[in-house]
C-alpha positions in Angstrom: 69.1 -5.9 4.3 66.5 -3.6 2.8 63.1 -5.0 2.0 62.5 -4.8 -1.7 59.4 -3.4 -3.4 58.2 -6.8 -4.6 58.2 -8.3 -1.2 56.3 -5.3 0.2 53.8 -5.5 -2.6 53.3 -9.2 -2.1 52.8 -8.7 1.6 50.3 -5.9 1.0 48.4 -8.0 -1.5 48.3 -10.9 1.0 46.9 -8.6 3.7 44.2 -7.2 1.5 43.2 -10.6 0.2 43.0 -12.0 3.8 41.0 -8.9 4.8 38.5 -9.4 1.9 38.1 -13.1 2.7 37.6 -12.4 6.4 35.0 -9.7 5.6 33.3 -11.9 3.1 33.3 -14.7 5.7 31.7 -12.6 8.4 28.6 -11.9 6.2 28.4 -15.6 5.4 28.9 -16.7 9.0 26.5 -14.2 10.3 23.8 -15.3 7.8 24.5 -18.9 8.6 24.0 -18.3 12.4 20.9 -16.1 11.7 19.3 -18.8 9.5 20.1 -21.5 12.1 18.5 -19.4 14.9 15.3 -18.7 13.0 13.8 -21.4 10.7 11.7 -18.6 9.0 14.9 -16.8 7.8 16.4 -17.6 4.5 20.2 -17.8 4.4 20.2 -16.8 0.7 18.0 -13.7 1.5 20.3 -12.7 4.3 23.4 -13.1 2.2 22.0 -11.3 -0.8 20.6 -8.4 1.3 23.8 -7.8 3.4 26.2 -8.3 0.5 24.2 -5.7 -1.6 25.5 -3.0 0.8 29.1 -2.1 0.0 30.0 -1.3 3.5 29.1 -4.9 4.6 32.3 -6.1 2.9 34.4 -4.5 5.7 31.9 -4.6 8.5 32.0 -6.3 11.9 29.0 -8.0 13.5 27.8 -4.8 15.2 28.0 -2.9 11.9 26.1 -5.7 10.2 23.3 -5.1 12.7 23.2 -1.4 11.8 23.2 -2.3 8.1 20.3 -4.7 8.6 18.3 -2.1 10.5 18.9 0.5 7.8 17.8 -2.0 5.1 14.7 -2.7 7.2 13.9 1.0 7.5 14.4 1.5 3.8 12.0 -1.3 3.1 9.5 0.1 5.6 9.6 3.5 3.9 9.3 2.1 0.4 6.4 -0.2 1.4 4.6 2.7 3.0 4.9 4.7 -0.2 3.8 1.7 -2.2 0.7 1.3 0.0 -0.1 4.9 -0.5 0.0 4.5 -4.2 -2.2 1.4 -4.0 -4.8 3.3 -2.0 -5.2 5.8 -4.8 -6.9 3.1 -6.9 -10.7 3.9 -6.9 -11.6 0.3 -7.9 -10.3 -1.3 -4.7 -12.9 -3.4 -2.9 -13.7 -2.3 0.6 -12.0 -5.3 2.3 -8.7 -4.7 0.4 -8.9 -1.0 1.0 -9.4 -1.6 4.8 -6.5 -4.0 4.9 -4.3 -1.6 3.1 -5.3 1.3 5.4 -4.4 -1.0 8.4 -1.0 -1.8 6.8 -0.3 1.8 6.1 -0.8 2.6 9.8 1.3 -0.4 10.9 4.2 0.7 8.6 3.8 4.3 9.5 4.2 3.4 13.2 7.1 1.0 12.5 9.3 3.7 10.9 9.8 5.9 14.0 9.9 2.7 16.1 12.8 1.4 14.1 14.5 4.8 14.2 14.4 4.7 18.0 15.5 1.1 17.9 18.6 2.0 15.9 19.5 4.6 18.6 19.0 1.9 21.3 21.2 -0.5 19.4 24.0 2.1 18.9 23.8 2.7 22.7 24.1 -1.0 23.3 20.7 -1.2 24.8 20.1 -4.5 23.2 17.0 -5.5 25.1 15.2 -2.3 24.0 16.4 -2.8 20.5 15.1 -6.4 20.6 11.7 -5.1 21.6 11.7 -2.5 18.8 12.7 -4.9 16.1 10.2 -7.5 17.4 7.4 -4.9 17.0 8.4 -4.3 13.4 8.3 -8.1 12.9 4.8 -8.0 14.4 3.7 -5.2 12.1 4.5 -6.9 8.8 3.0 -10.2 10.1 -0.2 -8.4 11.2 -0.4 -6.6 7.9 -0.1 -9.9 6.0 -2.5 -11.7 8.3 -5.2 -9.1 7.7 -5.6 -10.2 4.1 -6.1 -13.8 5.3 -9.2 -12.9 7.2 -11.2 -13.2 4.0 -11.2 -16.3 1.9 -9.7 -15.9 -1.6 -8.4 -12.4 -0.7 -4.9 -11.8 -2.1 -2.4 -9.6 -0.4 -0.6 -7.2 -2.8 2.0 -6.8 -0.1 3.1 -10.5 0.4 6.6 -10.1 -1.0 7.1 -6.7 0.7 5.8 -8.1 4.0 8.1 -11.1 3.7 11.1 -8.9 2.9 10.4 -6.8 5.9 10.0 -9.9 8.0 13.3 -11.3 6.8 15.2 -8.1 7.2 13.8 -7.7 10.7 14.7 -11.3 11.6 18.3 -10.7 10.5 18.5 -7.6 12.7 16.9 -9.5 15.6 19.3 -12.4 15.3 22.3 -10.1 15.3 21.0 -8.2 18.3 20.6 -11.6 20.1 24.1 -12.6 19.1 25.5 -9.4 20.5 23.4 -9.6 23.7 24.9 -12.9 24.5 28.5 -11.5 24.6 
């Protein structure tokens, strides 16, 4: 008995539907585990961030780790450029200017750190990758904390620092999941 075209098409459709649901579920499940492992990490932020990258829809856990680190690096680079633009403002008060200069250095150092971290991650050196991502987490937290040293000072980087923190926390959670295996 020859299989007919309709049966083959239905089987193919079923396979692709199952694959799409599975890929969709891995992002949801990963974000769920990430948010459970870190109370500072937003499930919705994780989901929105990872799903925004087309390749996440067919990624495995290791690939989601790479995606999260690339998103973090993109955020670091964009924030560094944003800080550079803010520093061009001649009307900045000395305290804010000092904080922005500190943040610029922190973000400048974090970019090559994350680049090396990605290499460590791809080589399955998860402990080194953990240290690298942790230092990026520290950089954005230190940047934000600098503005809190003066009462009534407002950080122009709060959202960006939080996004960097969240993206780094996603990467760190994934590294820790993989390191347990």
